[in-house]
C-alpha positions as CSV (number, residue, x, y, z in Angstrom):
1,X,0.0,0.0,0.0
2,X,1.4,3.4,-0.9
3,X,1.2,6.7,0.9
4,X,-1.3,8.1,-1.6
5,X,-3.5,5.0,-1.1
6,X,-3.5,5.5,2.6
7,X,-4.3,9.2,2.3
8,X,-7.1,8.4,-0.1
9,X,-8.5,5.9,2.4
10,X,-8.5,8.5,5.1
11,X,-10.1,11.0,2.8
12,X,-12.9,8.6,2.0
13,X,-13.5,8.2,5.8
14,X,-13.5,12.0,6.2
15,X,-16.0,12.4,3.3
16,X,-18.2,9.8,4.9
17,X,-18.1,11.7,8.2
18,X,-18.9,14.9,6.4
19,X,-21.9,13.3,4.8
20,X,-23.1,12.0,8.1
21,X,-22.9,15.5,9.7
22,X,-24.5,17.3,6.6
23,X,-28.0,18.4,6.4
24,X,-28.2,17.8,2.7
25,X,-26.8,15.5,0.0
26,X,-24.6,18.3,-1.4
27,X,-22.8,18.4,2.0
28,X,-23.0,22.2,1.8
29,X,-24.3,22.8,5.3
30,X,-24.2,21.0,8.7
31,X,-27.0,19.4,10.6
32,X,-28.2,21.4,13.5
33,X,-26.0,20.7,16.5
34,X,-23.2,19.2,14.4
35,X,-21.5,22.3,13.2
36,X,-18.2,21.7,15.0
37,X,-17.9,18.1,13.6
38,X,-18.9,19.2,10.1
39,X,-16.3,21.9,10.1
40,X,-13.6,19.5,11.4
41,X,-14.4,16.9,8.7
42,X,-14.4,19.7,6.0
43,X,-11.0,20.9,7.2
44,X,-9.7,17.3,7.3
45,X,-10.7,16.7,3.7
46,X,-9.0,19.9,2.5
47,X,-5.8,19.0,4.3
48,X,-5.8,15.4,3.0
49,X,-6.4,16.7,-0.6
50,X,-3.3,19.0,-0.2
51,X,-1.2,16.1,1.1
52,X,-2.4,13.9,-1.8
53,X,-1.5,16.6,-4.3
54,X,2.0,17.0,-2.7
55,X,2.6,13.2,-3.0
56,X,1.5,13.0,-6.6
57,X,3.6,16.0,-7.9
């Protein structure tokens, strides 16, 4: 398993978490009471995407 594959795996998990905390299918806003978790998952996805981009350059 490569670093990129591991990062992609964690990104998939973060995306699943974001979906669970989202109020809609577009994942554009959090469910009431889950704003903190939604923001954390969103930040995690962005960071993982940056790490994946660095590894694939």
